[in-house]
FIROTOR-939319 format. One line per field, with one value per residue (C-alpha): y, z, x; residue number from 1; residue in one letter. Coordinates in steps of 0.001 Angstrom, whole numbers, padded with zeros to 6 digits. Layout:
BEGIN
Y <- (Y; ...) $
Z <- (Z; ...) $
X <- (X; ...) $
resi <- (NUM; ...) $
resn <- (A; ...) $
This chain:
BEGIN
Y <- (035810; 032263; 030925; 033069; 031734; 028464; 030071; 028905; 026410; 023990; 021284; 021466; 021068; 019050; 022091; 019880; 020378; 024098; 026190; 028615; 031523; 032787; 032013; 030165; 033627; 035446; 033211; 033450; 037194; 037409; 034781; 036552; 039779; 037932; 037224; 040285; 041069; 041384; 043859; 047092; 047275; 044512; 041885; 044146; 044673; 041188; 040328; 042586; 041139; 037711; 037709; 036540; 033063; 032564; 034855; 032929; 029626; 031393; 032424; 029195; 027243; 029609; 029207; 025575; 025119; 027415; 025881; 022322; 024047; 024803; 021251; 020132; 023028; 021452; 017901; 018546; 020912; 017384; 015399; 017155; 017763; 016997; 020489; 024144; 024563; 022640; 025608; 028044; 028173; 028812; 025736; 023433; 024391; 023367; 020155; 019691; 020477; 022264; 025326; 026269; 025279; 028045; 030440; 030228; 030783; 032956; 035358; 034487; 035537; 038789; 039724; 038828; 040956; 043815; 044122; 043633; 046372; 048998; 048268; 049510; 052609; 053649; 053752; 055428; 057878; 058698; 058707; 060279; 063208; 063312; 062178; 065237; 067693; 066305; 067115; 070440; 071072; 072109; 071933; 071620; 070087; 073392; 071975; 072517; 069671; 068122; 067170; 065858; 062249; 061666; 063416; 061118; 057797; 058462; 059706; 056857; 054241; 055428; 056750; 053987; 050809; 050614; 050433; 047479; 045764; 045513; 043447; 039864; 037926; 037219; 036758; 040469; 041480; 039470; 042592; 045148; 042258; 041873; 045884; 045855; 043142; 045575; 047925; 045515; 044267; 048032; 048121; 045136; 046522; 050167; 048247; 046663; 050032; 052166; 051905; 048578; 047356; 047151; 043174; 041137; 037551; 034183; 035134; 033882; 031114; 032737; 033618; 030472; 028308; 031639; 031900; 027704; 028053; 030226; 028644; 027378; 023815; 023641; 020381; 020280; 019929; 022819; 024943; 023359; 024781; 028248; 028257; 027041; 029678; 032436; 031922; 031073; 034399; 036205; 034478; 035200; 038929; 038896; 037911; 040651; 043548; 042408; 041544; 045085; 046902; 045579; 046113; 049811; 050608; 047465; 047533; 051076; 050064; 050294; 048550; 050461; 051578; 053511; 055966; 055968; 056615; 059995; 060696; 060559; 061851; 064056; 064894; 062295; 061724; 057878; 057750; 059694; 057133; 054847; 055917; 056051; 052280; 051368; 053324; 051924; 048577; 048426; 050320; 047828; 044782; 046069; 044588; 041235; 041341; 042847; 039542; 037431; 039083; 039916; 036390; 035375; 037636; 036337; 032635; 033399; 035594; 035005; 031228; 030199; 033081; 033815; 036496; 039727; 043424; 045432; 043216; 042781; 046970; 046932; 044973; 046302; 049839; 048225; 046930; 049981; 052346; 050733; 050587; 054093; 055002; 052885; 054484; 058090; 058253; 054849; 055806; 052414; 050380; 049223; 048155; 046070; 044255; 043519; 041297; 040092; 039296; 037642; 035052; 034719; 034402; 031249; 030317; 030564; 029480; 026421; 025174; 025401; 023160; 021076; 020081; 019932; 017799; 015835; 015764; 015258; 013331; 009866; 008039; 008254; 006052; 008336; 006345; 006811; 009097; 012074; 012073; 011854; 014814; 016974; 015839; 017391; 020476; 021052; 020833; 022823; 025884; 025377; 025661; 028490; 030235; 030011; 031412; 034315; 034662; 035413; 038232; 040178; 040401; 041933; 044176; 044835; 045693; 048343; 050081; 050486; 051834; 054137; 055655; 055999; 058156; 060229; 060841) $
Z <- (-058961; -057606; -060913; -062402; -059421; -062432; -063537; -060562; -061244; -058635; -059180; -059912; -057490; -057454; -058422; -055345; -052946; -053861; -051211; -052374; -049963; -051623; -049582; -051752; -051293; -052467; -055489; -056414; -055943; -058627; -060896; -061203; -061705; -064514; -066058; -066321; -069631; -073075; -073546; -072615; -071939; -074390; -072567; -072567; -076493; -077124; -075261; -077142; -080636; -079313; -076911; -073406; -073271; -076436; -074218; -071321; -073519; -074640; -071533; -069762; -072534; -072586; -069009; -069090; -071817; -070050; -066858; -068757; -070580; -067650; -066247; -068902; -068414; -064813; -065795; -068743; -065796; -063622; -066207; -068788; -066114; -062023; -062076; -061422; -065577; -065718; -064035; -067169; -070540; -072828; -071594; -072086; -075332; -075443; -074247; -076391; -079854; -079014; -080122; -082425; -079357; -077268; -080080; -080286; -076733; -076687; -079409; -078148; -075145; -075186; -078621; -076189; -072929; -074975; -076843; -073063; -071228; -074755; -074143; -070499; -070672; -073424; -070219; -068451; -071212; -072215; -069094; -066211; -068190; -067755; -064255; -063199; -065680; -063505; -059967; -061272; -062006; -065946; -068832; -071162; -071241; -070872; -072260; -069618; -068941; -066237; -068315; -071259; -071568; -073156; -069689; -067676; -068347; -068424; -064724; -063808; -065438; -063493; -060435; -059468; -062533; -062378; -058632; -058365; -061174; -059532; -056873; -057245; -056277; -058280; -054984; -053319; -055683; -054526; -051619; -054900; -056771; -054112; -053973; -057643; -057668; -054822; -057365; -059948; -057211; -056669; -060325; -060465; -057219; -059027; -062534; -060486; -060450; -063021; -064974; -066731; -065923; -067940; -068833; -069760; -070884; -069569; -070749; -067434; -068948; -068864; -065293; -064070; -064218; -062062; -059810; -058972; -058411; -055579; -054267; -050484; -049770; -053707; -055384; -058918; -057230; -054868; -058626; -059745; -056529; -057219; -060988; -060158; -057977; -059726; -063093; -061451; -059495; -063157; -064266; -061986; -062128; -065812; -065964; -063847; -065576; -068904; -067804; -065768; -068747; -071757; -069962; -069018; -072957; -074865; -078705; -077977; -076270; -077326; -077879; -074878; -072542; -070642; -073905; -073759; -070020; -070820; -073446; -070318; -067173; -068245; -064804; -061868; -058992; -059914; -063006; -061888; -058900; -061617; -063841; -060494; -060121; -063809; -064117; -060388; -061310; -064889; -063679; -060615; -063330; -065617; -063032; -063528; -066868; -067185; -065278; -067836; -070226; -068340; -067746; -071307; -072317; -069201; -070080; -074243; -073817; -070462; -069533; -067569; -065489; -062295; -060542; -061562; -059842; -062349; -065437; -063419; -063425; -066617; -068765; -066818; -067422; -070738; -071348; -069459; -072185; -074965; -074576; -073225; -076341; -078308; -076234; -077191; -080715; -082263; -082058; -084016; -082369; -079942; -082867; -084434; -081419; -080930; -084214; -083040; -079823; -080633; -082643; -079834; -077203; -079066; -078968; -075415; -074054; -076056; -078792; -076986; -074107; -075911; -077673; -075028; -073420; -076472; -076274; -073302; -070825; -071471; -068452; -071180; -074164; -077106; -078311; -074737; -074131; -072506; -075579; -077721; -076826; -076114; -079951; -081236; -078782; -080537; -084472; -083777; -081929; -084991; -087227; -085523; -085194; -089198; -089923; -087114; -088760; -092158; -091162; -088951; -092269; -093957; -091098; -090537; -094264; -094266; -090535; -092610; -095702; -093496; -092146; -095585; -096214; -093451; -093976) $
X <- (030994; 031077; 031353; 033927; 036217; 036305; 039333; 041303; 044046; 043066; 041254; 037501; 034887; 031839; 029517; 026977; 029634; 030768; 029433; 027034; 025400; 022103; 019077; 015736; 014517; 016954; 016854; 013640; 013991; 016953; 015491; 011590; 013463; 015123; 012281; 011132; 013044; 012168; 009229; 007147; 003726; 002550; 000868; -002537; -002147; -001387; -004984; -006536; -005598; -006111; -008841; -009085; -009138; -006392; -004140; -004757; -004028; -001197; 000352; -000019; 001443; 004653; 005064; 004766; 007212; 010155; 009581; 009902; 013174; 014360; 014236; 016322; 018997; 019034; 019043; 022065; 023669; 024061; 024982; 026965; 029894; 030641; 032491; 031593; 032043; 028667; 027003; 027920; 025588; 028499; 030387; 027826; 027821; 031257; 030773; 027653; 028979; 032218; 032817; 030826; 027941; 030013; 029935; 026394; 025560; 027947; 026096; 022447; 023181; 025043; 021693; 019216; 020879; 021975; 018507; 016713; 019374; 018784; 015148; 015248; 017716; 015412; 012349; 014948; 015807; 012314; 010213; 012353; 012572; 008351; 008888; 010960; 008894; 005661; 007025; 008118; 004679; 005891; 003591; 006528; 009726; 011699; 015411; 017057; 019917; 017903; 014939; 017514; 016640; 020655; 022175; 019583; 020319; 023719; 023696; 021106; 023495; 026901; 025461; 022868; 023259; 027174; 028089; 025238; 026914; 030285; 029037; 030995; 028116; 024838; 022953; 023937; 021239; 018704; 017687; 017127; 015275; 013225; 012262; 012368; 009416; 007983; 007191; 005657; 003106; 002152; 001744; -000632; -002491; -002893; -003914; -006979; -008074; -006740; -003478; -001627; 001651; 004323; 004473; 007301; 008407; 010188; 013347; 015515; 017629; 020721; 020605; 019312; 022947; 024587; 021846; 021726; 025755; 025162; 021852; 022515; 022170; 021629; 020056; 018509; 014999; 015496; 016688; 013854; 011065; 012811; 012124; 008455; 007639; 009276; 007580; 004244; 004399; 005285; 002240; -000476; 001395; 001036; -002363; -003705; -001817; -002806; -006293; -006948; -005012; -007207; -010545; -009412; -009575; -010515; -009780; -008208; -005879; -001736; 001297; 002709; -000140; 001599; 001616; -002408; -002774; -000587; -003130; -005692; -004441; -001215; -000819; -002540; -000766; -001236; 000301; 003456; 003856; 003268; 005584; 008194; 007969; 008396; 011716; 012767; 012116; 013752; 016846; 017112; 016722; 019378; 022302; 020897; 020877; 024670; 025877; 025429; 027057; 030164; 029959; 030220; 032771; 034774; 034567; 035391; 038218; 039779; 039132; 041947; 042466; 042135; 039287; 040492; 038709; 040212; 038548; 035517; 034890; 036503; 033717; 030954; 031765; 032318; 028468; 026744; 028977; 028483; 024338; 024407; 025721; 023874; 020395; 021593; 022795; 021315; 017727; 016302; 018288; 015687; 013469; 017090; 017614; 014291; 013598; 017211; 016386; 013089; 015408; 018403; 015219; 013819; 017703; 018020; 014519; 014334; 016306; 019728; 018263; 016730; 019928; 022322; 019755; 019468; 023758; 024789; 022542; 023359; 021363; 018329; 017832; 017257; 013754; 012648; 009426; 011755; 014182; 011080; 009411; 012728; 013345; 009595; 010693; 014056; 012449; 009153; 011464; 013584; 010924; 009305; 012445; 013188; 009646; 010317; 013884; 012239; 009819; 012632; 014803; 011564; 011063; 014778; 015287; 012154; 013729; 017335; 015391; 013222; 016751; 018512; 015365; 015721; 019284) $
resi <- (1; 2; 3; 4; 5; 6; 7; 8; 9; 10; 11; 12; 13; 14; 15; 16; 17; 18; 19; 20; 21; 22; 23; 24; 25; 26; 27; 28; 29; 30; 31; 32; 33; 34; 35; 36; 37; 38; 39; 40; 41; 42; 43; 44; 45; 46; 47; 48; 49; 50; 51; 52; 53; 54; 55; 56; 57; 58; 59; 60; 61; 62; 63; 64; 65; 66; 67; 68; 69; 70; 71; 72; 73; 74; 75; 76; 77; 78; 79; 80; 81; 82; 83; 84; 85; 86; 87; 88; 89; 90; 91; 92; 93; 94; 95; 96; 97; 98; 99; 100; 101; 102; 103; 104; 105; 106; 107; 108; 109; 110; 111; 112; 113; 114; 115; 116; 117; 118; 119; 120; 121; 122; 123; 124; 125; 126; 127; 128; 129; 130; 131; 132; 133; 134; 135; 136; 137; 138; 139; 140; 141; 142; 143; 144; 145; 146; 147; 148; 149; 150; 151; 152; 153; 154; 155; 156; 157; 158; 159; 160; 161; 162; 163; 164; 165; 166; 167; 168; 169; 170; 171; 172; 173; 174; 175; 176; 177; 178; 179; 180; 181; 182; 183; 184; 185; 186; 187; 188; 189; 190; 191; 192; 193; 194; 195; 196; 197; 198; 199; 200; 201; 202; 203; 204; 205; 206; 207; 208; 209; 210; 211; 212; 213; 214; 215; 216; 217; 218; 219; 220; 221; 222; 223; 224; 225; 226; 227; 228; 229; 230; 231; 232; 233; 234; 235; 236; 237; 238; 239; 240; 241; 242; 243; 244; 245; 246; 247; 248; 249; 250; 251; 252; 253; 254; 255; 256; 257; 258; 259; 260; 261; 262; 263; 264; 265; 266; 267; 268; 269; 270; 271; 272; 273; 274; 275; 276; 277; 278; 279; 280; 281; 282; 283; 284; 285; 286; 287; 288; 289; 290; 291; 292; 293; 294; 295; 296; 297; 298; 299; 300; 301; 302; 303; 304; 305; 306; 307; 308; 309; 310; 311; 312; 313; 314; 315; 316; 317; 318; 319; 320; 321; 322; 323; 324; 325; 326; 327; 328; 329; 330; 331; 332; 333; 334; 335; 336; 337; 338; 339; 340; 341; 342; 343; 344; 345; 346; 347; 348; 349; 350; 351; 352; 353; 354; 355; 356; 357; 358; 359; 360; 361; 362; 363; 364; 365; 366; 367; 368; 369; 370; 371; 372; 373; 374; 375; 376; 377; 378; 379; 380; 381; 382; 383; 384; 385; 386; 387; 388; 389; 390; 391; 392; 393; 394; 395; 396; 397; 398; 399; 400; 401; 402; 403; 404; 405; 406; 407) $
resn <- (M; V; Y; L; C; L; D; H; P; S; P; P; L; S; F; L; Q; H; P; G; H; A; S; F; G; M; S; V; F; N; L; S; N; A; I; M; G; S; G; I; L; G; L; S; F; A; M; A; N; T; G; I; V; L; F; L; V; L; L; L; G; V; S; I; L; S; L; Y; S; I; H; L; L; L; V; T; A; K; E; G; G; K; H; L; S; S; L; I; Y; E; K; L; G; E; R; A; F; G; W; P; G; K; I; T; A; F; G; S; I; I; L; Q; N; I; G; A; M; S; S; Y; L; F; I; V; K; Y; E; L; P; E; V; I; R; T; F; L; G; L; E; E; N; S; G; E; W; Y; L; N; G; N; Y; L; V; V; F; V; S; V; G; I; I; L; P; L; S; L; L; K; N; L; G; Y; L; G; Y; T; S; G; F; S; L; S; C; M; V; F; F; V; G; V; T; A; Y; T; I; P; I; L; A; F; A; F; V; C; H; P; E; V; L; P; I; F; S; E; L; K; D; R; S; Q; K; K; M; Q; N; V; S; N; L; S; I; L; A; M; V; I; M; Y; M; L; S; A; L; F; G; Y; L; T; F; Y; D; N; V; E; A; E; L; L; H; T; F; I; K; V; Y; K; F; D; T; M; L; L; M; V; R; L; A; V; L; T; S; V; T; L; T; V; P; I; V; L; F; P; I; R; S; S; I; T; T; L; L; F; A; G; R; E; F; S; W; F; R; H; I; L; I; A; A; A; I; L; A; F; N; N; L; L; V; I; F; V; P; T; I; R; D; I; F; G; F; I; G; S; S; A; A; T; L; L; I; F; I; L; P; A; A; F; Y; L; R; L; V; K; S; I; P; L; R; S; P; Q; K; I; S; V; S; A; L; Y; Y; L; A; S; V; Y; T; T; S; I; D; L; C; C; Y; F; Q; L; L; L; I; L; S; S; C; N; T; V; W) $
């Protein structure tokens, strides 16, 4: 990846002078694919509980706040330092708050992205055997190895995800990201008639700076346009998928809508195509999520060293192996990381960009309207995160107690 070359001992270049190679379109594909990252079949269920009007207000509100925090991140990256290290999330944390800031950014990225990866791999583990079973026309799972989700998730990880994760530049994944998004476009087209779609949140901030670092002829304005277009596309997709899913089942909608349709259409051809599209989309999204984890590990443990293909491959393989072990042997890990990831996501989206902006941007007075609004965002997000942490703590206790009961 381009920003891993920071470890080269040569003098740092201005991040506005260092050439990028990814086109505007590829950057939009990658960021849009990164946005699809923290949930499964959840928006229609949320709409059923909030109502259409309130849901749309909340969705638009979150998307606007996400765009605002991306703006803060880009401004901070430009003013927090004039060389490429400013395009690494952990480096901004270190510049703002020293070692504690770097560790906080590192921990948030690791928890959020590993949680997202485990969710994707869970989809592969449970949906791929059902797709194969349906293709073979079997009424029940016969227990063959090719219907075992544990084997299949390993095969997909080794055969598809790992090779894509070994690419040096994130920009090369623009092609697979575009195909992944086309699966979601197919999804939305199908939901207009029959089936709801996967829904995700707006957690893409760890990928913003790496994508910015590889953007051709980059500027803050151009990257902001990439962000605007990506989030606008996702908002439209989320609105349509949630609305069609809700209108299909109304109050009977479940948290995972695909499971609801399975009960009704066990061998429906369109359902099979949608499940296959889901699998394709989440599989091609995993490498996008893996890149920031590897970057964080490299920044924390191997700072000051030149790029190494051996280290690049080894870290990617270790991350995938770790996630596969979690998915296979710890069935409750998705719930645990879901709770922990909710706090990490709030940190990455709102708290850390606001804190970095307040700390590093010196050109704007502290009592200016801009910094007052950022301060308000910071404190409100902190209060919200504290409340969520308390809820997650008690929920986590319930999960662990249920595990102890089973054992």
